[in-house]
C-alpha positions in Angstrom: -0.4 -17.5 -21.9 1.3 -14.4 -20.3 5.0 -13.9 -20.3 6.5 -14.8 -16.9 10.0 -14.9 -15.6 9.2 -18.4 -14.2 8.8 -19.8 -17.8 11.8 -21.2 -19.7 13.8 -18.7 -21.7 12.5 -20.1 -25.0 9.0 -19.4 -23.9 9.8 -15.8 -22.7 11.2 -14.5 -25.9 10.1 -14.1 -29.5 12.4 -13.7 -32.5 11.6 -10.6 -34.4 11.5 -11.0 -38.2 13.1 -8.5 -40.5 10.6 -6.3 -42.3 12.0 -3.8 -44.7 11.0 -0.2 -44.1 9.2 1.6 -46.9 11.1 4.1 -49.0 8.3 6.4 -49.9 9.6 9.2 -52.0 8.2 11.8 -54.4 7.8 10.7 -58.1 9.7 13.2 -60.1 8.3 13.9 -63.6 11.3 15.0 -65.7 9.2 16.0 -68.7 6.9 18.4 -66.8 9.3 19.4 -64.1 6.7 18.4 -61.4 6.2 16.0 -58.6 3.5 13.5 -59.3 2.6 11.7 -56.1 4.6 9.1 -54.1 6.4 6.0 -55.1 8.0 3.0 -53.3 9.8 -0.2 -54.1 11.6 -0.8 -57.3 10.2 2.4 -58.9 11.7 4.5 -56.1 15.0 2.6 -56.3 15.2 3.2 -60.0 14.5 6.9 -59.5 17.3 7.0 -56.9 19.8 5.3 -59.2 19.2 7.8 -62.1 19.1 10.8 -59.8 22.3 9.8 -58.0 24.2 9.1 -61.2 23.1 12.4 -62.8 23.9 14.5 -59.7 27.5 15.6 -59.3 29.0 14.7 -55.9 29.8 17.6 -53.5 28.3 20.2 -55.9 25.0 20.8 -54.1 24.9 21.7 -50.4 21.6 20.0 -49.9 23.3 16.5 -50.3 25.9 15.0 -48.1 29.3 13.9 -49.5 28.1 10.4 -50.2 25.3 11.4 -52.6 25.9 11.7 -56.3 28.6 10.6 -58.7 31.9 11.8 -60.1 31.0 10.8 -63.7 30.9 14.4 -64.9 34.5 14.9 -63.7 35.7 11.9 -65.7 33.9 12.7 -68.8 34.9 16.4 -68.6 38.5 15.4 -68.4 38.4 13.5 -71.6 40.3 10.2 -72.1 40.4 7.0 -74.1 37.6 4.4 -74.4 39.7 2.1 -72.3 39.9 4.6 -69.5 36.1 5.0 -69.6 35.5 1.3 -69.7 37.6 0.9 -66.5 36.5 3.9 -64.5 32.8 4.1 -65.3 31.9 0.8 -63.5 33.9 1.9 -60.4 32.3 5.4 -60.3 28.8 3.9 -60.7 29.4 1.4 -57.9 30.7 4.2 -55.6 27.7 6.3 -56.3 25.1 3.6 -55.6 26.6 1.1 -53.1 26.1 3.2 -50.0 22.3 2.9 -50.3 21.1 0.2 -47.9 18.8 -1.2 -50.5 21.7 -2.1 -52.8 24.0 -5.0 -52.1 26.1 -5.0 -55.3 26.3 -3.4 -58.8 27.8 -5.5 -61.5 27.7 -6.9 -65.1 28.5 -3.7 -66.8 28.1 -3.2 -70.6 29.4 0.1 -72.0 28.8 1.2 -75.6 30.1 4.4 -77.1 27.6 6.2 -79.3 29.2 9.3 -80.7 29.8 11.7 -77.7 27.4 9.7 -75.5 28.0 6.6 -73.5 25.3 4.0 -72.9 25.8 1.9 -69.8 23.8 -1.2 -68.8 24.3 -2.9 -65.5 22.6 -5.0 -62.9 21.8 -3.8 -59.4 21.6 -6.6 -56.8 19.3 -5.6 -54.0 19.8 -6.6 -50.4 16.8 -8.9 -50.6 18.6 -10.9 -53.4 16.5 -9.7 -56.3 18.0 -8.0 -59.4 17.2 -4.9 -61.3 18.5 -4.3 -64.8 19.4 -0.7 -65.3 20.6 1.5 -68.1 21.7 5.1 -68.3 23.0 7.4 -71.0 25.9 9.6 -70.0 
């Protein structure tokens, strides 16, 4: 049946469902220093998380002021374990939350291993699913 202005409103319209757009991106191979095809979904999101956390904010002109983290500034300044335990979750949240695939970052666990920090956290995606992530800083 064709759409007609003579039909009731409920018959003249359709509700469009939400369909997430793909986030195709290049797969970066850290060991070889090459690009190995394309990735999407959770693999692309995990790559974004690591790349955003390991990139210093406002250092590279190719990225806008939202991209990257300020973790290097915190660690370079020194400080106590208590300071790191308070500031690292905030800095990680600020680095990741602007991405429209991420709804929340929480449940942080920070362990100090010599001069390195091991951070585990959960990323809550906008579709409601969760990714468990960990990084060494």
